[in-house]
N, C-alpha and C positions, 0 to 999 in steps of 0.2 A: 183751774183748769186743766186738763192734762197735755204733757208736752211731748208730739209724737217725733220720733226718730227721722220719718220722713216728712217732717214741716206741715204743714196745714192739708188736710186729710181729702178727699175728694165722695163726697158724698156715697154713701153704700147702697144706694138706690141707684140704678144707671137708667138710662134714657133709652125707652123701649124704641128701635130702630127697624123698620120693615125689611125683610129680606126679597126682594127681587125674584121672580120667579131666574133660575139658572144662573143667579148674581152668586159667582163665590165670593166667600166670606174668609178673610185674611188672618190671621192668628202669629204674633212674632212673635220669638223667642228667641232672647240675650244668652249664650251662652261661652264659655270661658275654656274651650277644648280646641286647639289648634290642631297641626299634624293631622294623622293617622285617626287619630280620635276622634276629632272634628268632623272627619270623611266620613266615620262610621254612624255618628251622631247625624251629619246631615241626609246619609241613608236612609235612618231609620225617618225621618220627615218624608222622602222622598217615595218610600214604599207608604206611608199614612197616605198621602197627597193623593195617590195613584188608585187607592183603593177605595174612592169614593169622589164625589166631585164637588160635595157642599163647601168643605173647608181648605182655606191652603195653609201651611203652617210653612212660616219663613224663618231656618235658622239665621242666627247673625254672631259670628264672632265677637266677643268684645275687648279681649284682651284676658289677663291672667284671672284669679274669683275675682281680687280686691278691685280690681280695674271694675271688672263687670256688675260686681255689687253696686259697687261707688258710683259707677257711672247711672245705673238704677234709679239711685235715691234722688240723684243731679235730675235724670229726666221725668221723677214722678213730680217732684214741687215744680216742673216749667208745663207739666202736663202732656207731655212727650212719652211718657214711660211704655214699654211692652206688655202684653200679657202675660206672659210667663220668663222669668227669669232664671237662674243658676244661682245658686250661693252654695258657697263652701262650708262645711260643718260649722264651721265656729263663729258661722257671722246667724247663729241660727238665735240667738239673744238677742242682737239687735231689728232682727226681722219680726220677733215675735212682739217687741214693742210697739210694733207700727200697728199696730189693731188695727185702725182705722184706710190704711195704706194696704193690706193682704185682704186676699179671699181666701180663706181657708179653703182646704179639700175638702174634707168633708162633710162641710154647708155647700160648697162650688158642686158636689157631684149629689147631693141629696136636691136642691132646688132646679135640676137639669134631670131628675130623676135618671140618671145614669147609673148601672149596677156596678158598690163598690164594698168592699169586704173587707173592712181592716185586719181581719182576724185571717186573712189569706196573707200578709205580708209574715217579710221575718220577724219573731220582735224582738232579736237581738237590731234592728233597723230601724223598724216605727217608731221604741223608744223613744230614741232620740230625738223624732220629729213628731210631739204629740204632748198636747198641756195636760194640765193637772186631772183632768176628769179623763183622758186617754183620748182626745178627739185628733184626729190628724191633720196637722196644719201647712205641710208643704208634702209633695209628691218625692220619696226616693228615687231617684234616677240612676244613679252613679256612685253606689257605696263600698269601699274597701277599708284595707287594713293592715298595718305593718307585718310585715313578713321578712324572713332570713332568708335570701338566698347565696347559693355557696358553689365553688367550685370544686367538683368531685378529682378532676385531675390533677387540681395542686393538691386536696386530699389526700391522692394519692402518691403522688411524687414526696409528698413527707413521711411516707410510711403509716399512714393516716389511715380510718376505716371510711370508705365514701359514703356509705350508708349510716353511719352514726355522726349525726355533726351534734357540737356543743349542746347539752338542753342548759347549765345553767350559767352564770358571770365566772364561774371558776374554772370551768371547762372552757369557755370561751378565751380567757385569760392563755391557758394549757397548751388549747388546739392554738393559736395566736401563734404564742412563742415556736412552739415544734415546728408553725410553717414557715417561718423566720427563720430559724438556726439552721431546718435542710437546706434554705437557700429556695426552696419551691417558688417564693411568692415575697416581695419586699414589704406585702402589708398587710397584718392577719384580717382587719375590717373596717368597715367606713360606715357612714350611717348619712340619709336623706334625713329631712325635714326634723332637725334636731330635738323641737319643743314635742313636737307629735309625738317623736317615736320616745326619744330619752328621757320625755318627762309626763305628756299626760298617758300614752300606755304604758310606758313605764310603769305608772302609780295604780292603774285600773288592774293590770298584770299581776300586780302584787296589796292588791285589794287593801288601798291605801285614798287618804282625800285629796284631790286638791286644794277643795275648799267646805264651808261650811253648807247648810242649806242641801245636801243632796249635790255636791258639785252645782250648784246653783238653781237645779230643778224646781227645789220647793220657796223659789224667791229668787226678787233681785236682791235681796240684804244677805249678803253674803259676803265670804272673805276667804285670804286667800289662805291653803295652812300645809303647802305644800315645805315648808321648809322645815323640813322632818331629817331626821339623822340618816333615812336610808337613801333619799334623795341626796344630802349633801357624800356621802360617802359615793356614792354610785360617778357624780359628776370628779371625784377628788381622783377613782379608781380610771376614769376616762383619761381623766393628764396623766397619771402615772402613767398608763398603757401607751396614749402617746407618747412621752417621751422615751418609752422601751420600743417605739418603731410596731408597737403589737396594734394601735388604731390608729386611723387618720381623720384629721378631723378638716372638713371639705367650707369652715366657713359658716357664720351665723344663719343665712339664709341660703342653706343648700338644698336645693333640692331636687330634679331629675340629673343636677350635675356631679353625683356622687357618684352612679353610676358609670361613666368612663372608667372609672378606674375598677370597674369589676370587669367592664368587655374587655381592657386591654389585658387583665391577668394580674394588672399589679397588686389588686385589696382579693384576695380569694372570699372574701365574706360582706355582704351589703345589706343594708337594712333598710327596706322601700316599701311605697304599697304594693298590694297583693296588685293593683291595676298595671303594674309597670311589668307584670310577668309577660304580654305580647311583645314588648320592645327588648327583653331580656333576651328573648331565643330569637328573636331577628338579628338581635347584636354581638351573639356568643358564637364561640365555633370549640365551643368543650360543655363534656356535661353538665348540667345547672342541678343542684339538689336546691331541694325546699325546705324549711323547718318553721317551728315556732319561735317567737324572740325566748332570748334565756330569760332566767330570773335566778333570785337569791333563793340556795334553800334552806336558809337560814331565819327564812321569815313562813309564818307558821300560813298552813291555808294556800299560799302561791305555789304552782300561778292560779291565776281564777279566769280570768276571759279579756281579750282587750276590746276595744271599742274603734266605732268606724271614724275612717274619715271619708273624703269625695263630697256630694253635694247632692241637694233636692232643687228641684224646681218651685217658687213658689208663684203664686197670682197676684198679680196686681191690681188693684181697684181703680176705676172710672173708665171702664168700656161700655161698649156695647153688649141689650144681653144674647142678640142673636151670635156673638163674638164669644162672649163666656162657652159656651152650650158647644162651640168648636172646642174649646180647651177640655170640658168634662170628655169630649167625645174622645180626642186624644190621649187624654189621659188610661181613658177605657185599652186605647190599641194598646200603648204601652206597658198595659199591666197580664198582657196576651202571655202566658208561659211560652207561644214558640220565639216573640219579641226577646223574651226577658232570656230565656237561656240563649238564643243566638248571643245577646249584646254581652252574659256573663261569658261565654266561650272565646268569643273573639276579641273583649279588652283585659280580662281579669279582674272585671269588679264583680262586686258580691252578686247573685241572685236576686233580688228583692222579695219574691215568693216562697211560698212554700214548693209549689207546683213548680217552677221552673226548676228549680236545686230537683226536684223527682223527676222531671224529662230530663235534665242534665246527666243524671245519674243512670236514667232508665236507657238512654241512647249511647250510654257507656265511654260519655266525655273522660270518667275521672278513671277511668280503668287502664283507657289509651294514652293518654298523658295525667302521670302520676305525679303528684303535690301539688296537682290546679286543684285542691279541695281542701287546701292546708290553710288557706284562711279560715271559708267556713269553720272548720273543727276548729279553729284559734278561736274563734268567736266564740262557741255553743261549748267551749268547755266546759264551763261551770254557770246554771243561773247567772245571770248580772243580780251584783249589788248597789247599794247606796253609790259606793264609791266606784262601780266599775258597767257605769249604764252608760254613762257619756258624762256631759257635761256644756252649760250652758251660762257663758256668762255675758256681759254686755262688754260691749268692745274688745271681746278677745282679741279680734283681729291686731288690734297694736300692743294686747298683753302677749303676743306669742312671738311678735318683736322683741320686745322685752325680755323676755325669757330667753331666747336665741343669743341675746344681747350678751347676757348675765353670764350664759354658759360658754361664751367666748372669751370672757374674761377669766376664765377658769383656766381654761386652752391656753392662754397668751402667761400664765404666772402670776396676774392684777390678783386675783382674787383666792379665797379659800372658796371647794365647793358651799361649805356655808354660808358665808360671807356671800356672794353668789346668790343662794338660794334666799337671803335674810333682802338681802336689797329688790330681787323682783318681785318676792312677795309685798315688799312694801310700795315697790310702785305700781304693781297691779292692782294694790287695793285703792291707792289714791284712786285709779281711773274709774273703778268699780264706784264708788263712791258718786264721782261724778256724775257717771250714768244712769242711777239711782237717784239721783239730784232732778236729773232729767225728766225720768219718767213722774215725777211728786209735781 
């Protein structure tokens, strides 16, 4: 009998509970957005609630992405799960494996006869969250991709053209050294989310595989193969640039914590989520530029396209039928071009539909805010390949920590890039086999 990640699954058929006249149906939504992003998320729910009187969506902040997902798993086992849970992209494989616990979006929308056209959503976003037959399993809500932010004022002070950011890693090196030697800043560049930026997107950008089976899209019997010469060389280069002062390593689990060095003017460039754009504008008093990730121009076909991060909304089974109708109606509301365009413009997350992208462009937002379309242009630079459409590995939350730990060992001088990549692959494959065994 197949074992599910969420434990014993609640029966797919749910009880039919009558909805009394004027009674408002409550929809619980667990999410991982704190601070200003959380306030914007809650405003969306409030607007939906104010627009009708049948359903009330109740957002609830549950900590980090990892804490939110693991909390939902525990709640499901205790039959106290929310209707909707926000899960980051690397949790996709784990959620897909919990077949009896999740209510696929395509099925939900069809069951309640709510308009839903998968072709309306951006292919680079939708492809990450579909099954092998092309059916959407979760609702894309906040999708992002890593881009480069740079300090135009530092560029000018260093005698560099502020409108010509480095395109290749060779140019990143020379630009950083020029900044250091000029005294314009004590650090060339830094990065947040090292595994996401310097391995996952790095590999997609150069059209090389992270693992077999189309990076896990074709099945759970996949193996990591990212211990190639390019990755090993790049990690060694990061170490050398760190030693020269050109690069600042912030630690294995660096998320938004990398940005203060950019805000203060210490580091002239930073790699981070496109959704950090709003925070960058709020926290800087210098001219900010936006650019693609660099690439090695010795790699044929590079650059290819980057992949998404962020999260989607998964629906959990075990609730009453009337409540699921409310979930479907809420997703219909979230898909409206006006709602998505505003979310995209306010946060820096990608617009999930073509209509939202077109509306934003028609409103003149991209013309008035140069660089705000960098993430979209980078993700759609070329049609995705098997190596660049995303990744889908079981236990990848833990595996990402392993990757970052091994990168740390390079930065401390304990291992070479090749040794660290080999060890990350070996340790990661062990977890993949354990995950696959649990599915059989």
